[in-house]
C-alpha positions, -999 to +999 in steps of 0.1 A: +119-196+251+088-177+238+074-152+263+037-144+261+007-129+278-019-156+273-054-149+264-083-160+285-102-192+276-122-190+243-159-185+251-188-197+231-224-185+226-254-208+231-252-216+194-215-225+197-200-194+180-165-189+195-153-155+207-126-139+229-128-111+255-090-105+260-061-100+236-032-123+236+005-115+229+033-139+219+069-128+214+080-147+184+115-134+177+142-113+193+177-101+182+209-121+187+243-104+193+277-120+189+298-097+210+328-122+206+329-112+170+340-077+180+373-090+193+394-082+162+378-048+158+383-037+195+418-051+198+428-031+167+418+001+186+434-006+220+445-037+239+425-026+269+393-029+249+396-067+249+379-067+283+348-054+266+344-087+248+346-107+280+323-085+301+308-109+328+276-089+333+248-103+311+225-080+292+193-088+274+200-093+236+183-061+225+199-039+251+233-053+243+229-048+205+218-012+209+246-005+233+272-020+210+258-001+180+258+032+199+294+028+212+307+018+178+290+048+163+308+072+187+338+049+195+330+054+231+347+023+245+366+042+273+370+026+307+341+045+322+317+032+295+328-003+287+310-023+314+275-037+309+267-029+345+265+008+335+241+001+306+211+015+325+229+049+330+241+048+294+205+045+280+191+069+305+215+095+292+205+086+256+168+090+263+172+122+282+189+137+251+163+122+227+190+103+207+168+073+198+185+063+166+205+036+183+173+019+194+164+012+158+189-017+156+170-041+178+138-057+164+111-077+182+083-097+165+050-103+183+018-121+174-014-103+184-045-125+186-079-121+202-080-087+185-106-073+161-104-061+125-110-025+137-080-028+161-056-041+134-068-014+110-058+012+136-025-006+142-014-006+105-019+031+104+011+034+128+034+009+111+063+033+109+095+014+119+078-020+117+098-045+098+079-050+066+111-035+052+128-029+019+163-022+008+169+016+003+176+011-034+140-003-041+122+022-064+087+033-060+065+048-087+047+082-088+030+099-118+051+124-137+033+156-147+045+180-174+027+212-181-003+200-161-006+167-180+003+131-171+034+119-189+046+085-177+059+077-142+089+088-121+109+063-101+125+072-068+146+051-044+129+046-010+161+060+006+157+092-015+121+097-001+135+092+034+162+119+028+135+143+016+122+145+052+154+162+063+145+196+049+113+217+050+113+219+012+117+181+009+089+175+034+065+198+015+074+180-018+068+146-001+033+156+008+025+162-028+037+128-041+013+101-049+027+066-050+013+038-071-006+012-051-030-017-058-068-014-053-078-050-045-115-044-046-114-032-083-083-051-094-065-020-108-036+002-098-042+036-083-023+062-063-023+074-027-004+099-005+025+091+018+022+095+055+058+090+064+091+072+054+111+055+081+145+040+086+141+006+103+176-003+111+202-028+097+185-061+088+192-093+069+181-088+033+171-113+006+170-106-032+140-121-050+143-125-088+112-130-110+110-147-145+106-113-162+138-100-147+122-079-119+140-080-086+132-068-051+155-069-020+136-071+013+135-088+047+120-123+050+091-108+070+081-084+042+047-092+027+042-095-010+010-100-030+005-135-046-025-148-065-035-165-032-033-134-011-007-115+010+022-136+024+056-129+039+086-138+017+094-166+042+060-182+039+060-178+001+091-199-003+083-224+025+106-210+051+137-189+047+170-190+065+208-185+059+233-213+057+267-211+074+282-203+040+259-173+036+234-189+011+196-185+013+179-218+022+142-223+012+118-251+004+102-241-029+102-216-058+080-213-088+054-192-069+039-162-086+039-126-074+016-099-087+037-073-104+033-039-121+005-033-145-007-042-179-028-016-197-064-027-191-077-025-226-049-048-238-061-075-215-087-097-232-106-107-200-109-071-189-120-059-223-144-088-228-160-080-194-166-043-202-175-047-238-195-080-241-208-085-206-213-050-192-225-037-225-203-006-226-198+009-260-163+014-275-166+051-269-174+045-232-144+022-228-122+047-246-133+075-222-127+052-192-091+045-205-083+079-217-077+068-253-094+073-287-123+051-297-104+037-327-078+024-302-104+004-284-119-007-318-085-021-328-081-041-296-116-054-299-107-067-333-074-081-322-090-100-294-118-111-318-145-100-294-181-098-307-213-087-289-244-109-294-261-103-327-286-074-323-274-064-288-263-030-301-299-020-308-315-033-276-333-006-257-326+020-285-351+037-308-341+045-344-339+083-348-361+082-380-387+058-368-422+070-379-409+099-400-422+104-436-402+118-464-410+140-494-390+148-524-368+179-522-381+208-544-361+222-572-345+256-565-344+283-591-312+298-603-320+330-583-324+310-551-292+292-556-274+326-562-288+340-529-278+309-509-243+310-524-239+346-513-251+339-478-225+311-475-195+331-485-168+339-460-178+337-423-213+326-433-199+292-445-200+265-419-165+254-430-150+288-425-118+286-403-103+321-405-070+307-416-051+277-430-033+262-399-046+244-369-028+268-345-043+298-363-078+284-356-071+287-319-048+317-315-046+340-344-010+348-354-009+386-350+014+410-332-007+410-301-001+373-296+037+374-298+056+366-266+093+366-257+108+336-239+141+337-220+158+306-233+157+282-262+146+253-240+115+274-229+108+279-266+109+241-271+084+236-242+060+262-257+062+249-292+030+228-298+017+236-262+006+272-268-029+266-253-014+255-220+004+289-217-024+310-233-031+330-201+006+341-201-001+357-235-029+379-221-057+356-234-081+335-214-090+299-222-127+309-221-120+329-253-112+297-272-140+274-282-141+243-261-141+220-291-107+235-301-089+230-268-064+202-265-079+175-241-060+168-209-049+132-207-052+109-178-036+076-168-049+043-183-062+018-158-035-009-151-041-045-142-016-067-123+005-094-139+015-128-124+052-135-126+070-166-111+099-164-086+130-181-101+157-172-074+162-160-039+197-148-027+209-137+007+224-102+004+237-097+039+229-069+064+216-037+048+198-005+058+161-011+057+133+014+050+096+014+051+068+036+038+035+043+057+008+050+032-020+076+040-051+059+026-073+028+026-048+008+004-020-001+027+004-012+000+027+003-026+045-008-057+083-012-053+105-023-082+073-032-100+062-057-073+032-051-050+042-050-013+021-047+019+020-051+056+014-083+077-022-088+085-046-117+080-070-113+051-105-126+054-106-129+016-085-160+018-092-176+052-125-188+067-140-169+096-131-185+129-137-163+160-149-130+171-138-104+197-160-088+222-153-051+231-146-042+268-177-020+269-200-050+261-185-073+287-199-056+318-233-048+304-257-078+303-279-062+276-250-053+253-233-087+259-265-105+249-268-083+218-232-091+209-237-129+212-270-127+192-253-106+165-223-129+159-246-159+159-267-142+132-235-133+112-222-169+114-255-183+102-258-158+074-222-164+064-228-201+062-260-197+042-244-173+017-214-195+013-237-225+005-256-204-021-223-193-037-210-228-037-241-239-055-235-212-081-199-224-084-210-260-089-234-250-116-207-231-133-228-201-140-228-164-132-196-147-121-178-181-115-181-194-150-148-181-163-128-190-131-107-221-123-116-243-093-090-226-070-101-191-080-138-201-077-131-211-040-115-178-033-143-159-051-168-176-028-149-165+003-142-129-008-179-125-017-191-139+016-167-118+037-189-088+030-211-100+059-182-100+084-183-072+110-154-054+126-157-077+156-142-105+136-109-117+150-079-107+128-046-120+142-015-100+130+022-106+132+041-073+137+079-067+138+092-034+151+124-019+163+126-007+199+121+029+189+090+021+169+075+000+196+081+028+222+063+052+199+032+030+193+030+020+230+031+057+241+005+066+215-019+037+220-018+034+258-027+071+263-059+078+282-072+094+250-066+062+229-094+038+220-100+013+248-095-020+229-061-010+214-050+005+247-055-029+264-037-048+236-007-024+236-005-026+274-001-064+270+026-059+243+045-036+268+042-063+295+059-088+272+086-063+260+095-049+295+099-085+308+123-091+279+141-057+280+137-039+313+163-013+305+148-003+272+111-003+283+113+001+321+108+039+321+070+036+316+046+041+345+012+024+348-020+043+356-053+024+361-083+039+343-120+038+353-128+016+323-106-012+337-077-006+312-043+007+320-026+039+306+012+041+303+033+073+305+070+079+301+093+109+307+109+102+273+081+104+248+103+119+220+130+092+220 
């Protein structure tokens, strides 16, 4: 039976635009615990523990699971702790001591609707412990720097990042890491900082294999990026469950995921857009990609790209236009002798003060000699002398800028499409999640772009709006809100029709796109008009510990009013389901009509 706090009736403006004034919450999923399966385990410890399996006192499924997990962890099945009737005292003791790790085993999934884009953007900033989770062996990517220069990428398991948080040194290093993520607006990969890495409990895991051999192991709720937008693994394969024999059951495969990057200048469409349509020169594109111009020239030839005839000279004036020339006079032998003398030695423009490239930058004299401690340090210095020049008592400012070695930077990378060829059930495994600290709420794991679970207006049509609590009690603000959303809906429809006309004509930015991509391009362009008041339903899965943290943070009197009201309703659903795990919160009405919650155990 699905528990819910229903939303109020959908309201409409005079023009018929639908909007909501209250958030709605639906509990979609809860844990299930088979205590009878503990029989062989408990009987092997002591015959008296068999009573534990047949305890007549019922407990909610999440409370029972957390209790079993805690008692197995500490083997605390003694006669004073075996009964379910004493569960409230058991969890009160755990919370008093702040031992909240056992609460991470029970997960609850809720649907939030009647909430705005601004609220969901706030919510995903606190997604620690929410079940968009990966196996601990999934590898994430960060740039590798050597001697101050980029030199490839470094791969680290998510579990290793989690373990870094255990020490002060590891936490300081974690703050410096930048993980590879995907910038949807520009269509290229970039990097962003990590906010936190969390352990999300033991969860059922599924291994996804792509046609190019890439694999990723994650929960069925984990969201992956497809050409059609963000979707959970379960939705991508048309539903996902496990058979009695332990096999993954699904409806379809052959769906593509977006995977780790292809160097931009090697992609014909990207290079054609920059070179032929945007009119960038080969040198400009080379500077953008951090490569030499001849590299871009070779790929232009390989892709057989050609600018329109004469386009290279448009808007440019020949340097010699209008100039008149005269014959060069004949110099006498005396003049030639004087010129030759002036151009001897340092006076000659080709003078280099030596014969090697290194001696042009740092003269090889006794003052420039330095002693290194080990052979491996000598290997690092060899060929990189300019990077250590200040250790030699010199300054980079003493070396002409044209003779310094340029510092490289990463080439822009584009996403590839790779089809799913297999999905396998891998059993129960430890699950981890990463909270990114930036505008791009995603990261690359095992070469596959992963994200959180939020509706994207890029791929769905606008349906409803959400009115803030402050507007509902003020007639002027309420009237302005209704007028504003009516205007947005009208402008959205008008812009969509204009863009569809462009699409039908096959011109402009839609010319090179297929029918499906053209439809998406229309929606992603028109969404620029949508305000933060647009409804953005979101499905969120979190373990008990994570839900307690978010509820405590977002029902505080200092929290934003809209999210405080929504999280209060989430708490109402969860406390009805799990009174022992969520019953320690106390309600406090606030002057704005919302309710704050407080607990004596905020650090569980």
